[in-house]
Every structure is written in structure tokens, then in C-alpha cells.
N, C-alpha and C positions, 0 to 999 in steps of 0.2 A: 817796200810798202811802209807808209807812215801811219801809226795807230795812236790815237789819243786815249789816254787813261786819266780819269780824274776822281777825286775824293774830296771830302771836307777838309782832310788833313793828310798826315803821313800814313794812315792806315792803308791807303791804296797802294802804297809801296809794296805790300805783301802780294798783291796781284801782279804788279810789275815784276817783282822778283821771280815769281812763278813763270812769267812770260820769258824772262831771261833764260830760264832752264828749258822751256818747251819750244819757244820761238826765238832763239838768239839772233837770228839773222835779219830780223825786222828793225825798223826804226821806230822810236817812241817819242811821244810828248807826254810827260807826266805833269799834271796840274793839281796842286794842293791848294784848297781854298782856305788858307790859313787865316784870312781876315774874318771868316764867318764860322770857323770851327768852334764848338761842335754843332752838327746839323740835328743831332738826336734831340735837342731841346727847342728847336725852332718850329714855327708854324708851317704848315704845308704850303701856304702862299709864298713865305720866304724862301723855302727849299726850292720851289719851282722857279722863282726868279733867279736864285743863285745858279741852279743848273742849267737854265737857259742861257744865261750870260757866259758861262763857261763853254758850253757847247758852241755858241757863236764864235767864241775866241778860237776854239779848236778847229772849227770848219774854216776859218779865215787862214789858218796855218796849213790848210790843204791835207788834213788827215783824211784817210779813206775809210775809217771806222772809228767809233767811239765806244769805249767800255766805261760804264758808270760803276767804278769800283767802290761803291758805297751802298749798302743794303737800304739805308734810310732814304737816300736820294732815288734809288730804284723804286722803292715802294710808293713814293709820293709823285715823282716826276717823270718816269719813263714813258708813260703814254703821251704826255705832251711833247717830249723830245722827239719821239717817233713820228708824231704828226708834223713836226716842224722841219725835219731834215729827210733827205732821200738816201743818205749813206746808212749802213748798218749801225744801229744803236743797240749795244748789248748791256744788260743790266745784271745785277746779282740778287739772289735770294738765299736765305738760310738753307744750308744743305741738309734739310730734313729728310728728303727721300732717300739718299744713300745711307743716312744714319738708321732709318727704319729698316732698309733692306739688308744692311750689313749686321743687324743685331736681332736677336729673337728672344731676348730675356730682359728683364728689368725695365727701367724707365729711361727716358732721354730727355735731356734738359737743353733748351734753346736759350742762349744768352745773347742779348741784342740791345739796341738803344730803345728808349721809351717809344719813339715815333714808330719804329719797325714793328714793335710788338702791338702797337695800337692800331696800325693800319690794316685794311681788309685783305691786302695782298697775302699777308702771312696767315690770316685766318682761312682764306681760300685754299692755301697750300696745305694746311693741316687737315682740312676737310677732305682733300683728295688723297693724301698719302698716309694719314694717321688713323687708320681704321679701327685699331685696338685702343686708341686714346692713351698712348703711352708717353706723349710729349708734354712737358711742362715748360712754361715761359718765365724768364727772369730778366728784368731790365738791369743793366750794368753801366749807367751813363758815366760814372767817374773813371772807368778804364780808359775812355777816350782822352780825358784830361791827363791821366798818368802817362799814356803813350806819347802825347804831344810834348810832355816834358822830358821824354826819354828816361822815364822812371819805371823799370820793369821788375825789379826784384827787391824793392825796399820793404821795410816793415809796414809801412803805410798801405802798400799794395796788398800784402798778405792779410793784413787785418781787415781791409775793405772786402776781400774775397771771403774771408771767414764770416764776416757779418752777413753778407748777401747770401752766401750758400747755407748758412745756418737755418734758413727758413725751410730747408728740405733735409731729409735723411739721406746722407750721401751714400749709404750702403745700398739704396734702391736704384742707383743710376749706373748704366753701363756706357753711356755716351754723352758728350757735350758737343753741341753744334754751335760753332762760333758765328753768330749772325751779325758780325760787324768786322770789317777788315782790320780795324785797330787791335782786335782781341787776339790776333795771331801772336803778337809779341809776348803774350803771357803764358804760353803753353807750359813751361816748366812749373809755374805756380799752380796751374790746374792739376797737373799730375801729382804735385806735392800734397795737394788737398785731397784729392780723390783716390789717389793710388796709381800705381804704374799700369794697371789693366784698363783704366778708363780710355775709351775711344774718343779721340778729338777729331772733329770733322769740320772743315771749312769749305767754302765754295770756289776757291781759287783754281784748283786743278780743273774742275768741270767748266768753269767759265772760259778758261783759256783753250780747252779742248773744243768748246763750242765756237769760240772766235776762229780757231783754225778751220773748222768745218765751214763756217760762213764765208770766210775768205779764200778757201781752197789752198790753205798753206800747209805743207807737210810739217808734222811735229818731229822734234828731235826724239829719237827712240829711247836713248839712255838718259832718263830724267834725273839720274843721280849725279850726273856730271855738272859741277858747278861752272858757271861761265868763267872764261880764262883768268880774268882778274876783275875785281870790283873797280879797280882803277881805269881799266879800258872802258867799261860801261859808263862811268861817270865823267870821264875827261875827254873821250873821243866824241864823234858825232853820232853815236848810236842813239842817245837819248838827250832830249831837251827837258830841263826842269823849270817849272814855273810855280811860284808861290804867289797866288792871287794876281796874276798877270806880270809879276816881276820875275824877269829871267834870272836864274840862279847860276852865277859864275864865280862868286867869291869863294876863296879857299875854306873859310870857316864853315859855310853852309854845306859845301861839297863834302867836307870831312864829317859833318853831321850825317849826311845822306849815306856816306860810306859806312859809318858805324851802324845805322839802321839796317843797311843790307847785310852786314855781317851778322847782326843779331837775327835777322830773318833766316840766314843760312844756318845758324846754330840751332834754331828751334824747328827746322824742317824734319829733324830726326824724331821729334816728340809726337 
């Protein structure tokens, strides 16, 4: 089965990486819209146009399902995409519900792009699941830029996090919800700031689990087993990579993708 996954940039690799663990036998097309990243600062009309163009491209490639691996694009464009296509179209939303259900003390912070925080989809989600009003929202747009530059542990990253998080008392928080797939790369930095006990929650596991249910695909039970080698996933026919319709086959970019996958494997333990 061929599954399309797209994002504004390399953030969606974190969802693809989880799919490698949970659904390693499937075939994937990963599309990063590198010409238009970041989506979090674009207008809703622009995002709908980008998402529709990408979905058209993936459907022409005969995918049997599409996952919008971007909280921003999901919040703005998912309804339009589902009207347009008959195949399953799955989106992502900040994993607020599991964060609320898994904690019973202190506050929860959702970090996301400005568009995700502004859209009604997140507000409706909070209305449904945050009955005790424990959730706070924080826009972190520059993390997308850092991730796209493959800059995860620099002093500039840590300084940006300190500046943004200083608006809140860190001792009041027990969980951070990562409301953008780009944000997964920075898990060690969140722990450094908030401490080892902070719960980090993202939507990747739940989204892939839902995808398996929709497509009636059995999940790999041992989710801690890393796919055999990154090399096989990148260089064999399991996955096709596209950056804004450009097929990725050159050694330099494939090595870049390999480094990103290795980073995602490292941060899975956080």
C-alpha cells in the first residue's frame, strides 16, 4: 500500500519516522513543501492552495491515503481536502487530550505555530477536553526555522526557548504538547529547561495508530525496534521523497534526510 505524507518542511519526517516503526512494510511518498515553508506565518488562503496542490500531486502518484503531517495545514485545509478527494485524508491536531488524561496535576502548555493557535480547530479541541482549564498556549514560530536549518542544540535555540518560556512559571507545568511536527527535534532542549520529569506529548503515535485502523493494516507490536537501517529506507524503493515536486535522489540531500532520521531516533527516548 502506498501512503502519502506531506508537511510544509522536514517536520513531517517525525511522523514518517513513527510510521517506519509502526508500519514498516508499507510504501510511502513524503512531500516537503520547502518552497513555501513555514506555513505558520502564511494566510489561510495560501495554505489551502499549497495543500490542495500537494494533494493533487500525491493522488496522481496513486497513493491510497494521505496524511497531512502538519498541524497548521490540518487546522486550515483539512475540510477542503476531504471534500475534494474520495481517499482517506487524515490530519493532525495537538495531542491535548492524552496530555490531559495522562496528568492530574499542574498545568499543560501547548506550543504550536501562530496559525494553529489562532484557528478555531484548536479552540474547539480545548473546549471539549480541557474542562479544568489547565492548558496554556504559546506560539513558537522560530523553531520551524531552526529545524529547517538542522539547528537543534545551538545556543541560539536555547536562548529562544528561554525567552519564550520565560512568560510562564516553569514550575507550574507537568506537560508540554508539541503542536507542530517540527518541534519534535528539540525534545532534549525542552527537558533541559523544564527538567527530566516534564511529560512531552506529540500526535505522531496516535495519528499512525489511526491510519492503521482506517486502512486495516496491522501494527508492528514491538514499537521499540528501529527499522533495519536508515540506509534501506532511504535508498531502496520503500519511500519516495519530494521537495516541492522535485524528486530527491542526490547523495547530499539523502544524507541530510539520513541525519534527520537519526536525530528523530535519538529523541524518541525523551
